N, C-alpha and C positions, 0 to 999 in steps of 0.2 A: 429324131432320136430321143429327145426329152420325154415324149409320150411313151416310148418303149421303156425307158428307165422307170417312169412312174407305174407303168403296167407291171413290170417285174416286181417292184416294191409292193404294189397292192396285192400281189399274189403271195409273196414271201412274208409280209408283215403279219397276217393272221396266223401263219405257222409259228412265228416267234411268240406271238401273244399266247398261244396255247402251251408252248414250251415253258415260258415264264410263269404261266398259271400253275403248271405242274410243280415248278420249283417252289412257288409260294405256298401251294396247298401242302406240300411235304414239310415245309419249314414251320407252318402253323399247326401241324399235326392233324389236319383233316384227312389225309391219306397216309398210309404206311406201307411197309414192304409187302404185307399180305394183300393189300388192295392192288399194288402194282403187279404182283404175281397173278392174281385172279383176273384182273382186267386184261393183262397181256394174253393170258390163255383164252379169254373170251374173244378178243380180237383175232387171234390166230386161228381158232377153231370155229368161230361163228360169224362175226360181223364182216371180216375181210373176205372170206370165201363167198359170202352173200353179195358183197359189193362187186366182186369180180364177176360173179354169175349174172347179176343184173346189168353190169356194164357191157358184157358181151351180148346179152340178150337184146339190148337197146341199140347196139351198133348197127349202122347201115352198111352192110358188107358189100353192097353193090355200088355204093355212091362213089367210092374212090379206090376201087380195087385195081392196083397197079402191080402186077406180078414182079416186074423187074425191081421196082423200088422196095417192095416187101422182101424179096429175096436178098437184096443187098443189105437191108436193115438187119435181117436175121443173121446173115453171115458176118457182118461187121460187129454185131453184138457178141457173137461167139468169138471172133478174133480179139475184141477188146477184153473179153473174159480171160482168154489164154494169155494175152500180154500181161494183164494184171496178176495172174497166177504166177507166171514166170518171174515177175518183178518181186512178188511177195516171197517166193522161195529164197531170193537173195537178201531181201530187205527186212523181213518180218520173222519173229519167232514162230515156231511151228504151231503152238497152241492158238495163235491169233490169226493165222493165215486165212482161214475160212471167212472170218469177219472182215478182214482187210480186203480180200478179193471182192466179196459181195458189196462192200461199201464203194469200191472203186469202179464197178461196172454197172450197178443197178440204179437207174435213174427214176425220179419221181415224175414219170410221164403223164400219169393220170391226172395230176393236179397242175404242176408247173408247165410241163411241156404242152399239154393239150390246151391249156388256157392261153398261153402265149401264141400258139399256132392259130387259134381262133381269133385272137386280137390282131395279129398281123395279116392274116390271109382270109378272114371271114369264114363263110360257110364251107369253102373249099378246104381251108385249114382244119376246121372241125371234122369234116368228113374223112379226110386223109389221115388226120391225127388219130381219130377213133379207130380206124382200121389198123393202123400201125400199133396202137396201144393194145388192141385185142390180140394181135399176132404175137407181140413180144411178151405178153403176160405169161404165156406158157413157157417161153424160152427163159425168161428171168427166173421164174420159180423153179424150173427144172435144174438150171445151172446152180442156183443158190442152194437148193436142197442137196445137190451132189457135193459141192465144195464144203458145205458145213458138215456133211456126213463124213467126208474124207478126213477132216481135221476135228472130228467130234471128240470131246473129252472122254467119251466111252471107248474110244479106240476102234471104232468099226470102220475098217479100211478095206474089207473084202467086198467084192462086187455085189454079192447077194444082199447084204444089209443096206448098202448104199441104194441099190435099186428099190428095195422095200421102203426105205425112208422117202424116196421120191414119190412112189406110188401111194404112200399113206399120207403125204402132205396135204392138209386140208385146202390150201390155196390151189394146188394143182387139181384136186378133186372138183373144186368149184368151177374151174375153167373148163375141164373136160365135160362136166355135167351140163354146162351151158351150150356146148357146141351143137348137139342135135336140135335143141330148141331154136338156136340162131339159124342153122342151116335150113331147116324145114319150116322156119317162121311159125313155130308153135306158140300161140298166145296163151299166157297164163291169165287166170281171173284177175280182174282189176283190184279186188280187195287183197289178193295175195301179193300182187306187185306192190301195192301201197304199203302193206305190212313189211314186206321185204326191204323196201326203201327206208322205212323208219328204222329198222334194225341195222341196215348197212350204213346209215348216216352217222352212227356212233363210232365208226371205225377211226377216222382221222382224229377227232378230239380225244378219244381214249388213248390212242397210240401216242399222240404228242404229249399228253399229260403224263403218261408213264415215262416217256423219254426224259421230260423235264425233271420229274421226280427222281430219276436215276442219277442225274448230273450232280457233281460236286466238284469243288476246286481240287480236291485230292485226286479224283479219277481223271479230271482234265489234265493235271500235271503228269500223272502216270502214263497216260496213253497219248500224250501230245505228239510225240515223234511219229508213231505209226499212224495216228489219225491224220496228221498233216500230210504225210506222204501219200496215204490213200486218197485224201481229199484233192491233192494236186493232180493225181492220176485221173480222178473223176471229173474235175472241172476244167483242166487245162490240156493235159497230154492226150488222153483218149478221145475227147471231142475233136481235137485238132487232127489226129490221125484218121478218125472215121470220116470227118468232113472232107479232108483232102482226098481220101479214097472215093467218096461219093462224087466229087468234082472230076476226078480222073476217070470215073465210069460214065461220065457224060451228064450227070444231073445238074440242073441249073434252076435259077429262079425259086419259086415257092417250094419245089421238091427238095432242093438243097437246103433252103432255109429251115424247113421242118425237120429234116434230118439233123441239122446242127442243133436245133432247139431240144430235140429228144435226147441226143447224146450229151448235151451240155446241162441237162437238168440236174439239180442236186440229188443226193442219195435219197432213196425212198424210205419212208417211215417203216415200211414192211420189213426192212433189213433188221431193225431193232427187234421187231416181234419174232422173226424167225430165229435170230440169234439167241434170244431169251428162251424160246421154246426148246432148243436143243442144248441148253446149258452152256452156251459159248460165251465169249466176252461181250456181254451186251452193253457194258459201259463204253467200250471202244466203239461199238456200233452207234450208240447215242452221240458220242463226241463227233464222229464222222458226219452224221446227219446235221448237227449244229454248224460245223465248220463249212460244209458244202453249201448249206442254205445261206450262210453269211456271205460266202463268195459269189453266190449266184447273181446278185444285182450287178456286180462289177464284171465278172467273166462273161456272162451272157451278152450284156450290152457291148462289151469290147469286141466279142466275136462277131456280132451283127454289124457293128461299125466297120470292122475289117473286111467282112464279106461284101458289104455294100461298096466300100472303097475299091475293092478289086473288081467290082462289076459282076459278081457271081450271083447276086440276088435279083 
C-alpha cells in the first residue's frame, strides 16, 4: 500500500505544481485576465480537442474490449450524473448547478485514473483503462455540455439550443471526428501526428495555470460550501455507490479495481475550461478541482485498502 500512496502523490504533485505556478505568475504580473481568457479559449477550442482526437486514435480498441464492463461504466456514469443533479437541485443555487454537477461526476481519468490503472495492473490496466477512457470521453462531454447549457447564464433552456450547444462543442467534435479513424485504423502521416502531439501537450499545463491564476482567497471563501459539497460527492459518495454497483453486478479483481479508480479520480481540468467557455462560475469549477485533487491521495488509497480488506480486488 505505501507504493500506491507514493504513486498517487507522484501523479497529483505535478498537478499542484502547475496550479501554484499559475498563482505565482498571476501574482508577479506575468499573466493577466486577458491571458487567462485567451489561453482558456485556446485549450477549449484547439489543444484539448486535439488531445482527445489523438488519444482515441492511439487507443487499442481490441485489446481489452469488454462490452459488459463498458456498458456498466457508461450506465453508472449516467446514474452518478443524475444523482449529482438531483442533489444539486436541493443543495445548490440555480446559477451554480451546472458547474456543481459537472464537478461532482466528471473525473480526471485520462491523467490520474489511467496512470494508477497502469501502475496497479500493468499492461492490462493500461489497455482496459484506455478503452474505458475513450468510451467515457463522449459521455462526459455530452452530459457536461447539456447541464451547462441548461443552467447557462444566457437562459437557454429549450431543447434545440441545448442540442446545438452539444453538437457545436469542440471537445465532442474532436471525439466524433476521431472515431472513423480509430474504427477503420486509418493512419495519419507521422509528421502530422507529431505536430498534433506537440499542440496537444500544451493542454494540461495551460489549463492548470489558468485554474491557478483564477484562484484567490476571496473566491475560495465564497464558493467553499458548494465546492466542498460537490467534492465530497465526487471523491466519496459517488465512487462508493458506483463501486458497490459494480460488485453487485459481479465484477471482481482488476475490473472492479479499475472501475473504482476511474470513479474515484479527482475532477478533470476540462470542467474549468468548459465552465469558462459558457460564462459559468469558473471560480467554483477551479475550487472543486483543487479540493478533489487534494482529497485524492487520501480517498483513493483508503478505497483501495477497503476493497483489498474485503477481498474484492
